[in-house]
C-alpha positions in Angstrom: -20.8 -4.0 -9.9 -23.4 -5.5 -7.6 -26.9 -4.8 -8.7 -28.3 -5.3 -5.2 -25.9 -2.6 -3.9 -27.0 -0.2 -6.6 -30.7 -0.9 -5.9 -30.1 -0.3 -2.1 -28.4 3.1 -2.9 -31.2 4.1 -5.2 -33.8 3.2 -2.5 -31.8 5.0 0.2 -31.4 8.1 -2.0 -35.1 8.1 -2.8 -36.1 7.8 0.8 -33.6 10.6 1.7 -35.1 12.8 -1.0 -38.6 12.1 0.1 -37.7 13.0 3.7 -36.1 16.3 2.5 -39.2 17.2 0.5 -41.5 16.5 3.5 -39.3 18.6 5.9 -39.2 21.4 3.3 -43.0 21.3 2.9 -43.5 21.4 6.6 -41.3 24.4 7.0 -43.0 26.2 4.1 -46.5 25.4 5.6 -45.3 26.8 9.0 -44.1 30.0 7.3 -47.3 30.4 5.3 -49.3 30.0 8.6 -47.2 32.7 10.3 -47.6 35.0 7.2 -51.4 34.4 7.2 -51.7 35.3 10.9 -49.6 38.5 10.5 -51.7 39.5 7.4 -55.0 38.9 9.4 -53.7 41.0 12.3 -52.8 43.8 9.9 -56.2 43.5 8.2 -57.9 43.8 11.5 -55.9 46.9 12.5 -56.6 48.6 9.2 -60.3 47.7 9.4 -60.5 49.2 12.9 -58.7 52.3 11.8 -61.0 52.6 8.7 -64.1 52.2 11.0 -62.9 55.0 13.4 -61.9 57.4 10.6 -65.2 57.0 8.8 -67.2 57.3 12.1 -65.3 60.5 12.8 -65.8 62.1 9.4 -69.4 61.0 8.6 -71.2 63.5 10.9 -69.3 66.4 9.5 -70.0 65.3 6.0 -73.7 64.9 6.7 -73.8 68.4 8.4 -72.2 70.0 5.4 -74.6 68.2 3.0 -77.6 69.5 5.0 -76.5 73.1 5.1 -76.7 73.2 1.3 -73.7 75.5 0.6 -72.4 74.3 -2.8 -68.8 75.3 -2.1 -68.8 73.6 1.3 -70.4 70.5 -0.3 -67.6 70.3 -2.9 -64.9 70.8 -0.3 -66.5 68.1 2.0 -66.9 65.7 -1.0 -63.2 66.3 -2.0 -62.1 65.7 1.6 -64.0 62.5 1.9 -62.6 61.3 -1.4 -59.1 62.1 -0.3 -59.7 60.2 3.0 -61.1 57.2 1.0 -58.0 57.2 -1.2 -55.6 57.5 1.8 -57.4 54.6 3.6 -57.2 52.5 0.4 -53.5 53.2 0.0 -52.8 52.6 3.7 -54.6 49.3 3.5 -52.7 48.2 0.4 -49.4 49.3 2.0 -50.1 47.5 5.3 -51.3 44.3 3.8 -48.5 44.1 1.2 -46.0 44.9 3.9 -44.5 47.8 1.9 -44.9 49.9 5.1 -44.5 48.7 8.6 -46.7 50.9 10.8 -45.7 49.2 14.0 -42.0 50.0 13.5 -41.1 52.4 16.4 -37.3 52.7 16.3 -36.0 55.9 18.1 -34.8 58.6 15.8 -36.6 57.2 12.7 -39.8 58.5 11.2 -42.5 56.3 9.9 -43.0 56.3 6.1 
């Protein structure tokens, strides 16, 4: 067996392996970039939704707090807490991609 031929095959296989690794890493980096951009878009949408919901509910909550009715205060505090939990869950679902809020297929409801 020719040692030079074996050495050439080893070098060729090593170069082929390195090229395969480089191509695989490039594909993975591209996928991570796409995933990052999608996650940032979702985070921006959720942050905007969060901002609008809080701006809508805050004046009502302040008005109830100023009226001083203990039952109304408790109801308002419970409602704000439920809204906080719902926004937190919606944020986690959107960012983890468990729920796709932009999926608008006819005949199917959003979950």
